N, C-alpha and C positions, 0 to 999 in steps of 0.2 A: 504493500500500500504506500502511496505517496506520503511524504511529510506534509500533513495538513496545515501546519503552522506557517509554512513557507511555500505556498502553492506557486506553480509555474504556469504562465498563460497557455503554453502549448499543450498542457495536460488536461484540457477542459473535459475530456471524456473519461479520464482515468479515475475520477473520484467516486468512491462508493461511501456513502455516509455510514458512519458507525450507528448501531441501534439507538443509542441515546441521542445522537444528533438528529436522526430521522424522527425520533419521537418529538423533539422540539419543533421541527419543521411541520410535522403533521398537526401539531397543536396550533401553529400559526396559520395553517391553511384553512382552519375553521372560521377565520376572521377574528379570533381572539387576539388581543395584544396586551402588552404590559411589560414587566421586568423579567428577563430571563437570567436566572442566576446559575452560572456554570463554572466549575472549578477551572483554575488556570491550567492550560494544556489540553482543554477539552475541544478546542477548535471553534471558539465562539465566532470568529470572523467567517469561517466556512458556513456555520449555521445561518448567520445573518445574510450572507450572499445567496444561500440556497432559498431562503425565504423570499428575497427579492426576485430570484429567478422564477419562482412560482407565480408571483403577482405580475411579473413583467410580460406574461403571456397576453395580457390586455395592453394593446399599444397606446391606450389613452392614459395609462398610469405613469406618474413621474415619482422620483424617489430622491430623498435626501439622506445623507450619512454624516453624522456629527462625530468627529474624532479629536482627541486631545492634542495630538502632535502631528507634525508633518510625516514622521515615520509611520504612525498608525494610519494616516491617510493613504500612504503608499501601499501599506499592507492591505488596506481595504480594496484599492484598485486592483492589486494583484490577485486577490481572492475572487473578486467579481469576474475578472477575465478568465480565471481558472475554471469557474463553473459555467462559463459561456454567456455571461450577461453583457449586453452592449453598455460599456461604461459611459457612453455619452448620455445615457438616460439617468445616470446617478450622479447627483451633485455632492461630492465628498468635500467637506469643509472642516477647518478648525473653527471653534466658536469665536466670533467677534461681532461688533455692532452691526455690520452690513449684511450678516447672514439672515436670509428670509426663506424659511421653509413652509410658510403658511399655506401655499398652494400645493404642496406635495401630498400625494396620496398615501405615502408610507415613508416613515423616517426611522433610521437606525441611530441609536445613541450608544456609542462605544464608551466604555469606562463610565457607566451611568452614575457612579458615586458622585461625579461632579455636577450632576443635574441641578441640585439646589442652588448652585452658584448663580449670581445675578444674571449674567449674560446667557449661560446655558438655559436657565429657567425661562427667560423671556422667549428664546427661540422655540423651546419645547412647548410652552403654553400656547404659542401662536399656531401650532400645527393642528389642522382639523382632521387629518387622516390617521392611519394606524401608527402607533408608536411602539417600538421595540427597544427597550434598554437592555444592554448586556454588561454584566460585571461578575467577577468572581467573589468579591467581598464588598457588597454595596453598603452595608450597615456600619455605623460608627457609634461612639459613646454619646453622641448628641441626639436625644430623643426627638427634639423639635425638627432637626435636619432630616432624621429618618422619616418623620411624618410627612414632610414636604416631598420627599422622594416617593413615598407610597402614593400620594395624591397625583404627582406628575405622571405616574404610570397606572393610574386609575384603580389603585388598590388590587391589582392583579399580578400574580407571580407564577412563574413556571420554573421549577428547580430541577437541575440535573445533579444527582447525588454523586459524591466522590467515589463510592463503591462501584458505580457504573463504569468507572474508568479503569477497572482492573485490566492490567496488561498494557495500558496506555502510558502510565507514568513510570518513571524509573524509580528503583529503590534508592533510598538516601540514608546516609549515616551522619549524625550530628556530633561534632567534636566541640566540647565546651572548654574554653581556656580561662584560667583565673589570673593570667598575667596582668599586672597593673603596677603603676608607681605607688609607693606607700605614702601614707599620711597626707592625702590630698582632700579628705573630707572637709577639714576645717577651711581650706582654701576655697572649696566650692561653696560652702555655706556663707563665707564672707562675700564672695562675688554675688551670690543670690541677694543678700541684703543690700549690697551697694546698688545693684541694678534696680531692685524694687524701690528703694528710697529715692533714687533719681527719677524714676518714671511715674511714680504714683502722683506726682505733682501735675503732670500734663497728659497722661494717658487715661482716657475716659472709659475704663473697663473696671469690672469688679476687682477688688483686691485679691480675691482667691484666684481668679483667672490670671491676673497679672503676676502673682507670685509663682504660679505654675509655669508661666511663660519664661520668667527669669530663671527659674530652677533648671528648666531644660536647656536654656542657653548656657548657663554656667557648667552644667554637666557635659554638654557638647564640647565647649571650649577647653575646659581643664581636664575633664575625665576621658575625653576621646582625642581631640586634636593635639593637646599638649601632653598626653600620657605616653611617655617614651617606651615603657615596658610593654604596654598593650600594642602599640604600633610596631615595635620590633618583632613581637610575636606574629602579628598579621603579615608583615613583610617576609618573615621566615616561612610561614605557611605557603605564601604565594611562590617564593623562590624554590621551595621543595616540591610543590605540586606537579604532578604529571598530568598532562592533558589540558584542554581548554579551561582557563581559570578566570573568574570574574570577581573583582574586588570592589565592593560598594562602600564609598566614603561619604561623609557629610559635607565636606568643604572642598572647593576646587584647589585651594592652597595645600591642603593635606594630600589631595590626589597628585599634585605636582611633586611633592616630596616622595610619595610612593613610587611615582614613575621613574624618579632618579635612582631608587633603590632596588626596584624589581627588574631584573634583566629581561630585555626584549619586550617590555610592556608599553602600552599606549593608553593615554587618558582621554576619555570622552565626557563631555558635559553639555548641557542644553544651550550654553551661550557661544559655543564654538561654531564655526561656519558649517552649514548643513552639508556641504560637499565633503569637508574633512571628516565629519562624524560618520557620514555614509561610507566613505572609503575605509575608515577604521573598522567599522562593523562588518563590512564585506571581507576585509582581510582576516578578521577574527573567524567569521563563518567558514572561510575557505582554508583556514589553517595556516595562513601566512604569519599570523600573530597568534600566540597561545595565551597571552596574559593581557587582560583588559581591566582598566580601572575606570569606574564610573561614579559620578555623583548621584545622589538620590533624585536630583532634578531630572535626570535622564531616564528614570525608571520606566515610564510608560512608552518610551520610544525604543526600548531594547527588546528585540525578538531574537533570542540567542539560544535555541534549543540544544546546541552542542555543549553547553557549559557542563563540565564534570566536577568542578570545584568552585564553590561559592564562599567567599570570605566576607562576613557581615560585620564590617567595621562601624557602620552608621549608628547602631544601637536603636533606641526608641521602643515604645510599647504598643504601637498601633498594630492590631491584628491584620488590618487591611494591607499595610505595607509589608509586614512580615510574610504573609502568605504570598503576596505578589512577588516579592523578591525571592523567597525560597523556591517558588515555582519555576524560576529560571533554571534551577538545577534539576527539577523534577520532570521536566519534559524529556521524553525519549527522542533519540536521534539514532541514525545508523551507527551501529557499533557501540552504542552507549546503553548499558544496563544498570549502572550504579553511579551515584554521585555522592560527594562529600560536602557538607556544610560546616563551616568553621564560625563559631560565635563565641561570645564572652559572658562569663557569669557576672562581671561588673560589681564586685564586692566592695569597690572603693567608696560607695555612697549608698545609703538605704534606698533612695529613690531609683538610682540606676540599677540596683539589684532587683527591685520590684519590676522594673521594665524588662530586665532579662528573664525573669520568671514568666512574664506574659509571653515573651517570644518562645520560650521553651514549651509552654502550653500549646502554642500554635504548631510547633514542630510535631508534638505528639498527636495533635488532631490531624496532621497531614500524613500520619503513619510512619514517620521517620524513626529509625533506630538511633540509639545513643552509644557512642564509643565509651 
């Protein structure tokens, strides 16, 4: 079977939908619409393209496709071509003020977790046709945002369960490292209080929310970016890893430092030229580069099923981001049966440790084993 996450235009007749993919398409054929929740690696782009292919049989229908990045727009076009859809009938766009899908008969919303954001919401609410939102992890800790998301997709959900992907995802082992500089908790707490006292005078948000924001900034800067022992361990993992390796970092400056220390590596981030980022990703996919460093800002533009080693430097507690990032390593690819995920226990501060425990919980839910 073809690699469904990276379809080729010339293989339009080669795709056979997997049973769970066909189930989603059959549901959409009934005229039902809403939020389609599907695990990372399940081929959401192929499902969306197949839904459009069904409705495109009517020449009067027009289609819109909202995607978060240029890379995901390109993936949408490739998938549409692969299943045999005339791409001239599908307007694939990143969200911005000039996007108008109000006249479209059907709209696909990729990475639907972004739908409650102001620009996304305006575009979606203006559509009068069918709406299909796709996401692996649409829900967050904000109940009000979740309620907006439900209403945007008409309180209707179709879910593909992870167990339906048996044989589709690679096995993964998680290695948890305790490496860290010592005695940095007090430094982090001092930075939190300094940031909080400076900002509470002019930032019009609740003190609890502001304190959480300052805490995460302090942990990122002192506990991750400036943590020499932690970074040395991550760099060692990358240099010793065999096979395609992806290192996720929270700052471009830290990524630049890693690029100098990891032999044969390349750094990609959302602010670099599109052509350079595409070239780096193509080189990684084709095996010309085996070590890639990426900032979290590049998360949604990365389609790299060949990743065998994932090094999670970025930290954080978000289940959405953890699952999205871990799934880079969980996707199967030719010759790939197993993957390694390297993460940190982050015992240097109680809040960072709590974040690490939430990531560990996500790995368990993904069925990962622990070294």
